[in-house]
C-alpha positions in Angstrom: 79.6 111.4 88.8 78.6 107.7 88.0 75.3 106.3 89.3 75.4 103.7 91.9 73.5 101.0 92.6 72.8 99.4 96.2 73.4 95.5 96.6 73.2 93.2 99.3 74.4 89.8 98.4 75.2 87.4 101.0 78.9 86.4 100.8 81.2 83.8 102.8 82.2 85.2 106.1 85.8 84.4 105.6 85.9 86.3 102.4 84.1 89.1 103.9 86.7 89.1 106.8 89.5 89.2 104.4 87.8 92.1 102.7 87.4 94.3 105.8 91.2 93.5 106.7 92.3 94.3 103.1 90.5 97.6 103.2 91.7 98.6 106.9 95.4 97.9 105.9 95.3 99.7 102.8 93.4 102.8 103.9 90.5 102.0 101.6 86.7 101.6 102.1 85.3 98.1 101.6 83.3 99.5 98.6 86.6 100.5 96.8 88.2 97.2 97.5 85.1 95.3 96.4 84.7 97.4 93.1 88.1 96.6 92.2 87.7 93.1 92.8 84.4 92.9 90.7 86.2 95.0 87.9 89.1 92.8 87.9 87.0 89.5 87.7 84.5 90.8 84.8 87.2 92.6 82.8 89.8 89.8 83.1 88.9 86.7 84.4 85.3 86.5 82.4 87.0 87.4 79.2 89.9 84.9 79.7 87.5 81.9 80.4 85.7 82.5 77.0 88.9 82.0 75.2 89.0 78.3 76.0 86.4 76.0 74.5 84.0 74.5 77.0 84.8 70.7 76.0 88.8 71.7 76.2 87.9 73.1 79.8 85.9 69.9 80.7 88.7 67.5 79.8 91.1 69.8 81.9 89.0 69.5 85.1 88.4 65.7 84.5 92.4 65.5 84.1 93.2 67.7 87.1 90.6 65.8 89.4 92.1 62.6 88.2 95.7 63.4 88.8 95.1 65.7 91.7 97.2 63.8 94.2 100.1 63.3 91.8 100.2 66.8 91.0 100.3 67.7 95.0 103.3 65.4 95.8 105.1 66.5 92.6 104.7 70.3 93.9 105.9 68.9 97.2 108.9 67.2 95.6 108.2 63.9 96.9 
């Protein structure tokens, strides 16, 4: 059986409510849902962030901020 570590981080109340809802709807424990979310983030999201050079991401973020309203209008079809 794997070892466990007890943690007690403070999290956003809306995220916690969503966690509770998802767990109840799926008949799963909050711990299970939280562990799967952490696992997904650590194994899928973090490695993909390392694939892009930091300066490329910085340029992307600046561009995205600059053209945010345009992207929003295009998405709405206006």
